[in-house]
MOPAC internal coordinates of N, CA, C and O (Angstrom, degrees):
PM7 1SCF
backbone

  N    0.0000 0     0.00 0     0.00 0    0    0    0
  C    1.4579 1     0.00 0     0.00 0    1    0    0
  C    1.5189 1   108.87 1     0.00 0    2    1    0
  O    1.2310 1   120.83 1   -42.74 1    3    2    1
  N    1.3275 1   116.01 1   137.26 1    3    2    1
  C    1.4567 1   121.61 1   179.74 1    5    3    2
  C    1.5171 1   111.47 1   -73.95 1    6    5    3
  O    1.2310 1   120.37 1   -14.70 1    7    6    5
  N    1.3210 1   116.90 1   165.30 1    7    6    5
  C    1.4614 1   120.69 1  -177.37 1    9    7    6
  C    1.5256 1   113.10 1   -64.66 1   10    9    7
  O    1.2310 1   119.80 1   161.61 1   11   10    9
  N    1.3190 1   117.99 1   -18.39 1   11   10    9
  C    1.4602 1   120.39 1  -179.44 1   13   11   10
  C    1.5162 1   112.61 1  -100.10 1   14   13   11
  O    1.2310 1   119.71 1  -178.20 1   15   14   13
  N    1.3095 1   118.16 1     1.80 1   15   14   13
  C    1.4552 1   121.14 1  -179.67 1   17   15   14
  C    1.5091 1   111.66 1    93.05 1   18   17   15
  O    1.2310 1   121.10 1     5.74 1   19   18   17
  N    1.3104 1   115.51 1  -174.26 1   19   18   17
  C    1.4533 1   119.90 1  -175.34 1   21   19   18
  C    1.5179 1   109.95 1  -155.94 1   22   21   19
  O    1.2310 1   120.81 1   -38.75 1   23   22   21
  N    1.2997 1   116.06 1   141.25 1   23   22   21
  C    1.4461 1   123.30 1   174.67 1   25   23   22
  C    1.5150 1   107.20 1  -143.63 1   26   25   23
  O    1.2310 1   119.75 1   -28.41 1   27   26   25
  N    1.3278 1   118.09 1   151.59 1   27   26   25
  C    1.4587 1   119.10 1  -176.27 1   29   27   26
  C    1.5167 1   113.75 1  -114.41 1   30   29   27
  O    1.2310 1   118.80 1   164.36 1   31   30   29
  N    1.2953 1   119.90 1   -15.64 1   31   30   29
  C    1.4578 1   121.82 1  -177.89 1   33   31   30
  C    1.5217 1   109.96 1  -110.64 1   34   33   31
  O    1.2310 1   121.15 1   -37.27 1   35   34   33
  N    1.3290 1   115.40 1   142.73 1   35   34   33
  C    1.4579 1   120.08 1   176.79 1   37   35   34
  C    1.5200 1   107.95 1  -121.51 1   38   37   35
  O    1.2310 1   120.75 1   -41.18 1   39   38   37
  N    1.3047 1   116.17 1   138.82 1   39   38   37
  C    1.4546 1   122.39 1   178.71 1   41   39   38
  C    1.5258 1   108.06 1   -89.22 1   42   41   39
  O    1.2310 1   120.02 1   -71.32 1   43   42   41
  N    1.3172 1   117.58 1   108.68 1   43   42   41
  C    1.4599 1   121.83 1  -176.84 1   45   43   42
  C    1.5294 1   112.25 1   -71.09 1   46   45   43
  O    1.2310 1   119.82 1   174.78 1   47   46   45
  N    1.3319 1   117.96 1    -5.22 1   47   46   45
  C    1.4620 1   121.28 1   176.25 1   49   47   46
  C    1.5233 1   112.25 1   -85.24 1   50   49   47
  O    1.2310 1   120.69 1   171.23 1   51   50   49
  N    1.3255 1   116.29 1    -8.77 1   51   50   49
  C    1.4570 1   121.15 1   178.58 1   53   51   50
  C    1.5297 1   108.14 1   -80.68 1   54   53   51
  O    1.2310 1   119.41 1   -47.40 1   55   54   53
  N    1.3349 1   118.72 1   132.60 1   55   54   53
  C    1.4712 1   119.95 1   179.47 1   57   55   54
  C    1.5276 1   110.93 1   -56.77 1   58   57   55
  O    1.2310 1   119.88 1   -34.99 1   59   58   57
  N    1.3421 1   117.84 1   145.01 1   59   58   57
  C    1.4569 1   120.34 1  -175.43 1   61   59   58
  C    1.5224 1   114.61 1   -57.93 1   62   61   59
  O    1.2310 1   119.67 1   147.91 1   63   62   61
  N    1.3337 1   118.24 1   -32.09 1   63   62   61
  C    1.4619 1   118.52 1  -178.48 1   65   63   62
  C    1.5255 1   112.89 1   -66.00 1   66   65   63
  O    1.2310 1   120.06 1   166.29 1   67   66   65
  N    1.3310 1   117.49 1   -13.71 1   67   66   65
  C    1.4649 1   121.26 1   178.30 1   69   67   66
  C    1.5227 1   112.79 1   -84.93 1   70   69   67
  O    1.2310 1   120.24 1   160.29 1   71   70   69
  N    1.3348 1   117.15 1   -19.71 1   71   70   69
  C    1.4649 1   120.31 1  -176.17 1   73   71   70
  C    1.5203 1   113.19 1  -128.68 1   74   73   71
  O    1.2310 1   119.86 1   173.46 1   75   74   73
  N    1.3411 1   117.86 1    -6.54 1   75   74   73
  C    1.4593 1   119.94 1  -170.83 1   77   75   74
  C    1.5211 1   112.94 1  -129.89 1   78   77   75
  O    1.2310 1   121.90 1   -30.77 1   79   78   77
  N    1.3405 1   113.97 1   149.23 1   79   78   77
  C    1.4599 1   122.91 1  -177.09 1   81   79   78
  C    1.5236 1   108.01 1  -132.52 1   82   81   79
  O    1.2310 1   120.66 1   -38.93 1   83   82   81
  N    1.3145 1   116.35 1   141.07 1   83   82   81
  C    1.4684 1   120.85 1   172.13 1   85   83   82
  C    1.5241 1   107.82 1  -106.88 1   86   85   83
  O    1.2310 1   120.86 1   -60.94 1   87   86   85
  N    1.3375 1   115.97 1   119.06 1   87   86   85
  C    1.4548 1   122.29 1   174.82 1   89   87   86
  C    1.5232 1   107.97 1   -99.64 1   90   89   87
  O    1.2310 1   120.73 1   -47.21 1   91   90   89
  N    1.3278 1   116.21 1   132.79 1   91   90   89
  C    1.4678 1   121.22 1   177.54 1   93   91   90
  C    1.5261 1   108.87 1  -124.54 1   94   93   91
  O    1.2310 1   121.42 1   -43.81 1   95   94   93
  N    1.3219 1   114.89 1   136.19 1   95   94   93
  C    1.4533 1   120.40 1   176.08 1   97   95   94
  C    1.5300 1   108.32 1   -68.29 1   98   97   95
  O    1.2310 1   120.33 1   -48.53 1   99   98   97
  N    1.3343 1   116.98 1   131.47 1   99   98   97
  C    1.4647 1   120.79 1  -177.83 1  101   99   98
  C    1.5283 1   113.22 1   -72.45 1  102  101   99
  O    1.2310 1   120.27 1   136.79 1  103  102  101
  N    1.3182 1   117.09 1   -43.21 1  103  102  101
  C    1.4587 1   121.57 1  -172.44 1  105  103  102
  C    1.5256 1   111.42 1   -96.54 1  106  105  103
  O    1.2310 1   120.20 1   -54.49 1  107  106  105
  N    1.3351 1   117.22 1   125.51 1  107  106  105
  C    1.4660 1   119.47 1   177.77 1  109  107  106
  C    1.5297 1   112.74 1   -57.82 1  110  109  107
  O    1.2310 1   120.00 1   152.11 1  111  110  109
  N    1.3269 1   117.61 1   -27.89 1  111  110  109
  C    1.4649 1   119.55 1  -179.92 1  113  111  110
  C    1.5288 1   111.95 1   -71.38 1  114  113  111
  O    1.2310 1   120.24 1   167.31 1  115  114  113
  N    1.3320 1   117.16 1   -12.69 1  115  114  113
  C    1.4668 1   120.78 1   179.94 1  117  115  114
  C    1.5266 1   111.98 1  -111.19 1  118  117  115
  O    1.2310 1   119.92 1  -159.68 1  119  118  117
  N    1.3248 1   117.77 1    20.32 1  119  118  117
  C    1.4602 1   120.81 1  -175.55 1  121  119  118
  C    1.5234 1   113.47 1   -57.88 1  122  121  119
  O    1.2310 1   119.56 1   152.41 1  123  122  121
  N    1.2779 1   118.44 1   -27.59 1  123  122  121
  C    1.4638 1   121.02 1  -177.01 1  125  123  122
  C    1.5307 1   113.06 1   -88.52 1  126  125  123
  O    1.2310 1   120.32 1  -145.13 1  127  126  125
  N    1.3118 1   117.00 1    34.87 1  127  126  125
  C    1.4594 1   120.93 1   173.66 1  129  127  126
  C    1.5234 1   107.02 1   -62.17 1  130  129  127
  O    1.2310 1   120.64 1   -46.10 1  131  130  129
  N    1.3091 1   116.39 1   133.90 1  131  130  129
  C    1.4583 1   120.52 1  -176.18 1  133  131  130
  C    1.5230 1   111.66 1   -87.32 1  134  133  131
  O    1.2310 1   121.91 1   -27.16 1  135  134  133
  N    1.2949 1   113.96 1   152.84 1  135  134  133
  C    1.4676 1   122.54 1  -179.51 1  137  135  134
  C    1.5263 1   111.83 1   -55.57 1  138  137  135
  O    1.2310 1   120.37 1   136.51 1  139  138  137
  N    1.3416 1   116.90 1   -43.49 1  139  138  137
  C    1.4677 1   119.54 1  -178.14 1  141  139  138
  C    1.5276 1   111.60 1   -64.64 1  142  141  139
  O    1.2310 1   119.69 1   151.31 1  143  142  141
  N    1.3317 1   118.20 1   -28.69 1  143  142  141
  C    1.4685 1   121.30 1   176.06 1  145  143  142
  C    1.5299 1   109.87 1   -67.56 1  146  145  143
  O    1.2310 1   120.50 1   137.37 1  147  146  145
  N    1.3265 1   116.66 1   -42.63 1  147  146  145
  C    1.4673 1   120.36 1   179.17 1  149  147  146
  C    1.5282 1   109.84 1   -63.45 1  150  149  147
  O    1.2310 1   120.43 1   136.25 1  151  150  149
  N    1.3219 1   116.79 1   -43.75 1  151  150  149
  C    1.4640 1   119.49 1  -179.56 1  153  151  150
  C    1.5189 1   110.80 1   -65.63 1  154  153  151
  O    1.2310 1   119.95 1   123.99 1  155  154  153
  N    1.3345 1   117.70 1   -56.01 1  155  154  153
  C    1.4600 1   120.23 1  -173.66 1  157  155  154
  C    1.5322 1   112.59 1   -72.48 1  158  157  155
  O    1.2310 1   120.33 1   123.65 1  159  158  157
  N    1.3242 1   116.97 1   -56.35 1  159  158  157
  C    1.4663 1   120.15 1  -172.79 1  161  159  158
  C    1.5272 1   113.53 1   -72.93 1  162  161  159
  O    1.2310 1   120.44 1   141.67 1  163  162  161
  N    1.3218 1   116.77 1   -38.33 1  163  162  161
  C    1.4603 1   119.59 1  -175.91 1  165  163  162
  C    1.5290 1   111.87 1   -91.88 1  166  165  163
  O    1.2310 1   120.55 1   117.85 1  167  166  165
  N    1.3214 1   116.55 1   -62.15 1  167  166  165
  C    1.4715 1   119.73 1  -171.65 1  169  167  166
  C    1.5273 1   113.54 1   -73.50 1  170  169  167
  O    1.2310 1   119.87 1   138.20 1  171  170  169
  N    1.3245 1   117.86 1   -41.80 1  171  170  169
  C    1.4696 1   119.74 1  -177.13 1  173  171  170
  C    1.5260 1   111.12 1   -85.50 1  174  173  171
  O    1.2310 1   120.14 1   119.17 1  175  174  173
  N    1.3441 1   117.33 1   -60.83 1  175  174  173
  C    1.4690 1   120.03 1  -173.41 1  177  175  174
  C    1.5274 1   113.66 1   -70.55 1  178  177  175
  O    1.2310 1   119.89 1   139.77 1  179  178  177
  N    1.3231 1   117.81 1   -40.23 1  179  178  177
  C    1.4651 1   120.02 1  -176.19 1  181  179  178
  C    1.5294 1   112.51 1   -88.26 1  182  181  179
  O    1.2310 1   120.37 1   129.57 1  183  182  181
  N    1.3271 1   116.90 1   -50.43 1  183  182  181
  C    1.4677 1   120.61 1  -175.94 1  185  183  182
  C    1.5268 1   111.45 1   -80.33 1  186  185  183
  O    1.2310 1   119.81 1   147.29 1  187  186  185
  N    1.3325 1   117.97 1   -32.71 1  187  186  185
  C    1.4659 1   120.89 1   178.24 1  189  187  186
  C    1.5154 1   114.10 1    98.50 1  190  189  187
  O    1.2310 1   120.16 1  -162.10 1  191  190  189
  N    1.3212 1   117.31 1    17.90 1  191  190  189
  C    1.4659 1   121.21 1   178.39 1  193  191  190
  C    1.5266 1   110.11 1   -78.42 1  194  193  191
  O    1.2310 1   121.28 1   -16.15 1  195  194  193
  N    1.3154 1   115.16 1   163.85 1  195  194  193
  C    1.4605 1   122.29 1   167.87 1  197  195  194
  C    1.5295 1   105.69 1  -117.11 1  198  197  195
  O    1.2310 1   119.60 1   -22.15 1  199  198  197
  N    1.3253 1   118.37 1   157.85 1  199  198  197
  C    1.4641 1   119.26 1  -177.29 1  201  199  198
  C    1.5261 1   114.84 1   -51.09 1  202  201  199
  O    1.2310 1   119.37 1   144.56 1  203  202  201
  N    1.3173 1   118.81 1   -35.44 1  203  202  201
  C    1.4703 1   121.19 1  -179.69 1  205  203  202
  C    1.5301 1   112.15 1   -67.47 1  206  205  203
  O    1.2310 1   119.70 1   162.76 1  207  206  205
  N    1.3285 1   118.17 1   -17.24 1  207  206  205
  C    1.4610 1   121.61 1   177.46 1  209  207  206
  C    1.5234 1   112.08 1   -75.41 1  210  209  207
  O    1.2310 1   120.81 1   162.82 1  211  210  209
  N    1.3348 1   116.05 1   -17.18 1  211  210  209
  C    1.4625 1   121.61 1  -176.88 1  213  211  210
  C    1.5217 1   108.51 1  -101.93 1  214  213  211
  O    1.2310 1   120.83 1   -66.63 1  215  214  213
  N    1.3244 1   116.03 1   113.37 1  215  214  213
  C    1.4616 1   121.14 1   179.58 1  217  215  214
  C    1.5225 1   110.02 1   -75.13 1  218  217  215
  O    1.2310 1   120.49 1   138.61 1  219  218  217
  N    1.3396 1   116.67 1   -41.39 1  219  218  217
  C    1.4688 1   120.79 1  -177.17 1  221  219  218
  C    1.5183 1   109.05 1  -155.93 1  222  221  219
  O    1.2310 1   120.95 1   -37.67 1  223  222  221
  N    1.3328 1   115.79 1   142.33 1  223  222  221
  C    1.4549 1   121.11 1   171.75 1  225  223  222
  C    1.5226 1   107.38 1  -132.29 1  226  225  223
  O    1.2310 1   121.26 1   -65.08 1  227  226  225
  N    1.3192 1   115.20 1   114.92 1  227  226  225
  C    1.4647 1   120.88 1   178.68 1  229  227  226
  C    1.5192 1   107.45 1  -106.40 1  230  229  227
  O    1.2310 1   120.72 1   -54.65 1  231  230  229
  N    1.3311 1   116.22 1   125.35 1  231  230  229
  C    1.4539 1   118.21 1   179.47 1  233  231  230
  C    1.5207 1   111.02 1  -110.48 1  234  233  231
  O    1.2310 1   122.03 1   -35.00 1  235  234  233
  N    1.3149 1   113.72 1   145.00 1  235  234  233
  C    1.4602 1   123.25 1   175.58 1  237  235  234
  C    1.5296 1   105.38 1  -126.55 1  238  237  235
  O    1.2310 1   120.16 1  -104.07 1  239  238  237
  N    1.3549 1   117.29 1    75.93 1  239  238  237
  C    1.4618 1   120.83 1  -169.90 1  241  239  238
  C    1.5323 1   114.43 1   -60.05 1  242  241  239
  O    1.2310 1   119.46 1   145.41 1  243  242  241
  N    1.2924 1   118.64 1   -34.59 1  243  242  241
  C    1.4683 1   119.90 1  -179.81 1  245  243  242
  C    1.5252 1   111.49 1   -65.84 1  246  245  243
  O    1.2310 1   120.38 1   155.53 1  247  246  245
  N    1.3274 1   116.88 1   -24.47 1  247  246  245
  C    1.4677 1   121.67 1   178.98 1  249  247  246
  C    1.5218 1   112.20 1  -101.58 1  250  249  247
  O    1.2310 1   120.31 1   174.75 1  251  250  249
  N    1.3418 1   117.02 1    -5.25 1  251  250  249
  C    1.4554 1   119.90 1  -178.60 1  253  251  250
  C    1.5109 1   112.97 1    65.63 1  254  253  251
  O    1.2310 1   120.74 1  -144.06 1  255  254  253
  N    1.3318 1   116.19 1    35.94 1  255  254  253
  C    1.4603 1   121.87 1  -175.59 1  257  255  254
  C    1.5258 1   110.09 1  -123.58 1  258  257  255
  O    1.2310 1   121.18 1   -39.87 1  259  258  257
  N    1.3271 1   115.35 1   140.13 1  259  258  257
  C    1.4599 1   122.50 1   179.01 1  261  259  258
  C    1.5189 1   108.71 1  -134.77 1  262  261  259
  O    1.2310 1   120.20 1   -58.81 1  263  262  261
  N    1.3198 1   117.23 1   121.19 1  263  262  261
  C    1.4575 1   122.38 1   176.38 1  265  263  262
  C    1.5221 1   108.25 1   -99.04 1  266  265  263
  O    1.2310 1   121.00 1   -58.28 1  267  266  265
  N    1.3154 1   115.70 1   121.72 1  267  266  265
  C    1.4641 1   121.74 1  -177.24 1  269  267  266
  C    1.5209 1   108.48 1  -115.50 1  270  269  267
  O    1.2310 1   120.71 1   -54.52 1  271  270  269
  N    1.3329 1   116.25 1   125.48 1  271  270  269
  C    1.4603 1   121.36 1   173.27 1  273  271  270
  C    1.5239 1   107.34 1  -111.81 1  274  273  271
  O    1.2310 1   121.22 1   -55.92 1  275  274  273
  N    1.3166 1   115.28 1   124.08 1  275  274  273
  C    1.4585 1   121.35 1  -179.20 1  277  275  274
  C    1.5225 1   109.90 1   -88.35 1  278  277  275
  O    1.2310 1   120.65 1   -18.46 1  279  278  277
  N    1.3063 1   116.37 1   161.54 1  279  278  277
  C    1.4612 1   122.11 1  -175.99 1  281  279  278
  C    1.5137 1   113.60 1   -72.90 1  282  281  279
  O    1.2310 1   119.85 1   170.01 1  283  282  281
  N    1.3268 1   117.88 1    -9.99 1  283  282  281
  C    1.4670 1   120.40 1   178.60 1  285  283  282
  C    1.5251 1   109.95 1  -159.61 1  286  285  283
  O    1.2310 1   121.18 1   -16.91 1  287  286  285
  N    1.3163 1   115.35 1   163.09 1  287  286  285
  C    1.4564 1   121.08 1   175.09 1  289  287  286
  C    1.5258 1   110.79 1   -63.05 1  290  289  287
  O    1.2310 1   120.75 1   144.31 1  291  290  289
  N    1.3130 1   116.18 1   -35.69 1  291  290  289
  C    1.4630 1   120.69 1  -179.58 1  293  291  290
  C    1.5239 1   111.46 1   -63.29 1  294  293  291
  O    1.2310 1   120.81 1   139.61 1  295  294  293
  N    1.3277 1   116.05 1   -40.39 1  295  294  293
  C    1.4634 1   119.50 1   178.73 1  297  295  294
  C    1.5248 1   111.45 1   -67.99 1  298  297  295
  O    1.2310 1   120.42 1   143.19 1  299  298  297
  N    1.3238 1   116.79 1   -36.81 1  299  298  297
  C    1.4600 1   120.15 1   176.60 1  301  299  298
  C    1.5366 1   109.60 1   -65.08 1  302  301  299
  O    1.2310 1   120.32 1   137.93 1  303  302  301
  N    1.2990 1   117.00 1   -42.07 1  303  302  301
  C    1.4747 1   120.82 1   176.66 1  305  303  302
  C    1.5198 1   110.86 1   -62.40 1  306  305  303
  O    1.2310 1   120.58 1   140.23 1  307  306  305
  N    1.3291 1   116.51 1   -39.77 1  307  306  305
  C    1.4689 1   120.59 1   177.88 1  309  307  306
  C    1.5257 1   110.16 1   -63.85 1  310  309  307
  O    1.2310 1   120.28 1   140.15 1  311  310  309
  N    1.3465 1   117.08 1   -39.85 1  311  310  309
  C    1.4666 1   120.04 1   176.01 1  313  311  310
  C    1.5189 1   109.65 1   -56.48 1  314  313  311
  O    1.2310 1   120.05 1   130.27 1  315  314  313
  N    1.3466 1   117.50 1   -49.73 1  315  314  313
  C    1.4600 1   120.51 1  -176.33 1  317  315  314
  C    1.5265 1   112.10 1   -62.65 1  318  317  315
  O    1.2310 1   120.56 1   144.02 1  319  318  317
  N    1.3106 1   116.54 1   -35.98 1  319  318  317
  C    1.4667 1   119.89 1   179.03 1  321  319  318
  C    1.5308 1   110.45 1   -63.35 1  322  321  319
  O    1.2310 1   120.61 1   130.89 1  323  322  321
  N    1.3387 1   116.45 1   -49.11 1  323  322  321
  C    1.4609 1   120.26 1  -179.79 1  325  323  322
  C    1.5314 1   110.35 1   -67.77 1  326  325  323
  O    1.2310 1   120.21 1   140.13 1  327  326  325
  N    1.3220 1   117.21 1   -39.87 1  327  326  325
  C    1.4649 1   120.43 1   179.06 1  329  327  326
  C    1.5284 1   110.64 1   -57.49 1  330  329  327
  O    1.2310 1   120.03 1   134.41 1  331  330  329
  N    1.3212 1   117.54 1   -45.59 1  331  330  329
  C    1.4640 1   120.61 1  -179.64 1  333  331  330
  C    1.5306 1   111.68 1   -61.81 1  334  333  331
  O    1.2310 1   120.72 1   144.47 1  335  334  333
  N    1.3214 1   116.23 1   -35.53 1  335  334  333
  C    1.4680 1   120.65 1  -179.95 1  337  335  334
  C    1.5283 1   112.70 1   -73.67 1  338  337  335
  O    1.2310 1   119.94 1   147.47 1  339  338  337
  N    1.3434 1   117.71 1   -32.53 1  339  338  337
  C    1.4601 1   121.74 1  -170.50 1  341  339  338
  C    1.5234 1   114.92 1  -117.81 1  342  341  339
  O    1.2310 1   119.46 1  -172.38 1  343  342  341
  N    1.3177 1   118.64 1     7.62 1  343  342  341
  C    1.4689 1   120.70 1  -171.30 1  345  343  342
  C    1.5283 1   114.32 1   -65.40 1  346  345  343
  O    1.2310 1   119.56 1   160.42 1  347  346  345
  N    1.3134 1   118.45 1   -19.58 1  347  346  345
  C    1.4610 1   120.82 1  -179.11 1  349  347  346
  C    1.5233 1   113.26 1   -92.01 1  350  349  347
  O    1.2310 1   120.05 1   178.04 1  351  350  349
  N    1.3266 1   117.52 1    -1.96 1  351  350  349
  C    1.4682 1   121.98 1   179.92 1  353  351  350
  C    1.5262 1   109.68 1  -113.77 1  354  353  351
  O    1.2310 1   121.21 1   -26.84 1  355  354  353
  N    1.3325 1   115.30 1   153.16 1  355  354  353
  C    1.4653 1   119.63 1   175.92 1  357  355  354
  C    1.5191 1   109.67 1   -64.85 1  358  357  355
  O    1.2310 1   119.22 1   -35.42 1  359  358  357
  N    1.3104 1   119.09 1   144.58 1  359  358  357
  C    1.4536 1   127.81 1     5.16 1  361  359  358
  C    1.5333 1   113.63 1   -89.25 1  362  361  359
  O    1.2310 1   119.77 1   170.84 1  363  362  361
  N    1.3358 1   118.04 1    -9.16 1  363  362  361
  C    1.4678 1   119.89 1  -175.61 1  365  363  362
  C    1.5214 1   113.53 1   -64.99 1  366  365  363
  O    1.2310 1   119.99 1   152.33 1  367  366  365
  N    1.3244 1   117.62 1   -27.67 1  367  366  365
  C    1.4645 1   119.35 1  -179.10 1  369  367  366
  C    1.5304 1   112.16 1   -66.72 1  370  369  367
  O    1.2310 1   120.15 1   167.11 1  371  370  369
  N    1.3167 1   117.31 1   -12.89 1  371  370  369
  C    1.4676 1   121.32 1   177.34 1  373  371  370
  C    1.5261 1   112.65 1   -83.57 1  374  373  371
  O    1.2310 1   120.39 1   176.51 1  375  374  373
  N    1.3387 1   116.86 1    -3.49 1  375  374  373
  C    1.4639 1   121.91 1  -175.68 1  377  375  374
  C    1.5173 1   111.43 1  -130.38 1  378  377  375
  O    1.2310 1   121.05 1   -26.68 1  379  378  377
  N    1.3136 1   115.61 1   153.32 1  379  378  377
  C    1.4557 1   120.77 1   162.98 1  381  379  378
  C    1.5272 1   105.55 1  -103.11 1  382  381  379
  O    1.2310 1   120.50 1   -23.61 1  383  382  381
  N    1.3003 1   116.66 1   156.39 1  383  382  381
  C    1.4670 1   120.99 1   178.24 1  385  383  382
  C    1.5131 1   108.51 1  -133.37 1  386  385  383
  O    1.2310 1   121.42 1   -38.86 1  387  386  385
  N    1.3207 1   114.90 1   141.14 1  387  386  385
  C    1.4603 1   120.52 1   177.46 1  389  387  386
  C    1.5205 1   108.41 1  -147.60 1  390  389  387
  O    1.2310 1   120.19 1   -27.77 1  391  390  389
  N    1.3228 1   117.24 1   152.23 1  391  390  389
  C    1.4658 1   119.42 1   175.40 1  393  391  390
  C    1.5246 1   109.10 1   -62.60 1  394  393  391
  O    1.2310 1   120.44 1   -39.71 1  395  394  393
  N    1.3054 1   116.76 1   140.29 1  395  394  393
  C    1.4552 1   121.01 1   176.99 1  397  395  394
  C    1.5271 1   108.33 1   -79.45 1  398  397  395
  O    1.2310 1   120.16 1   -60.32 1  399  398  397
  N    1.3065 1   117.30 1   119.68 1  399  398  397
  C    1.4609 1   121.47 1  -174.41 1  401  399  398
  C    1.5199 1   113.61 1   -86.45 1  402  401  399
  O    1.2310 1   120.38 1   152.81 1  403  402  401
  N    1.3304 1   116.87 1   -27.19 1  403  402  401
  C    1.4557 1   119.49 1   179.18 1  405  403  402
  C    1.5116 1   109.24 1  -154.20 1  406  405  403
  O    1.2310 1   120.61 1   -22.80 1  407  406  405
  N    1.3182 1   116.43 1   157.20 1  407  406  405
  C    1.4523 1   121.47 1   179.11 1  409  407  406
  C    1.5275 1   108.93 1   -76.25 1  410  409  407
  O    1.2310 1   120.07 1   -36.47 1  411  410  409
  N    1.2985 1   117.47 1   143.53 1  411  410  409
  C    1.4625 1   121.41 1   174.83 1  413  411  410
  C    1.5182 1   111.75 1   128.27 1  414  413  411
  O    1.2310 1   120.63 1    -7.04 1  415  414  413
  N    1.3302 1   116.40 1   172.96 1  415  414  413
  C    1.4643 1   121.15 1  -176.28 1  417  415  414
  C    1.5279 1   112.33 1   -63.38 1  418  417  415
  O    1.2310 1   120.81 1   -26.70 1  419  418  417
  N    1.3110 1   116.05 1   153.30 1  419  418  417
  C    1.4688 1   121.33 1   179.29 1  421  419  418
  C    1.5214 1   111.60 1   -69.60 1  422  421  419
  O    1.2310 1   120.10 1   180.00 1  423  422  421

């Protein structure tokens, strides 16, 4: 079990901003950040998630955007707590983060 806990079911009736985050690459020169970098370097190593904590990760590499849906509201809240603490240090400083307001492409 990861340090933030684990859940396997997601309630699709919960608004996306309660369970989902949109990460955007800050620098246009780094737009081609790969999905595995976001998972390993950002979500696992920096935030402390385990793969089971991530319900879905949709990447839009040409736009440098990654939509992450966590397995629970609690995990999304845990993401925001760690993000606020570490957002000025690498690797998080390379991204902006915002609540995902609706499902679909950026």
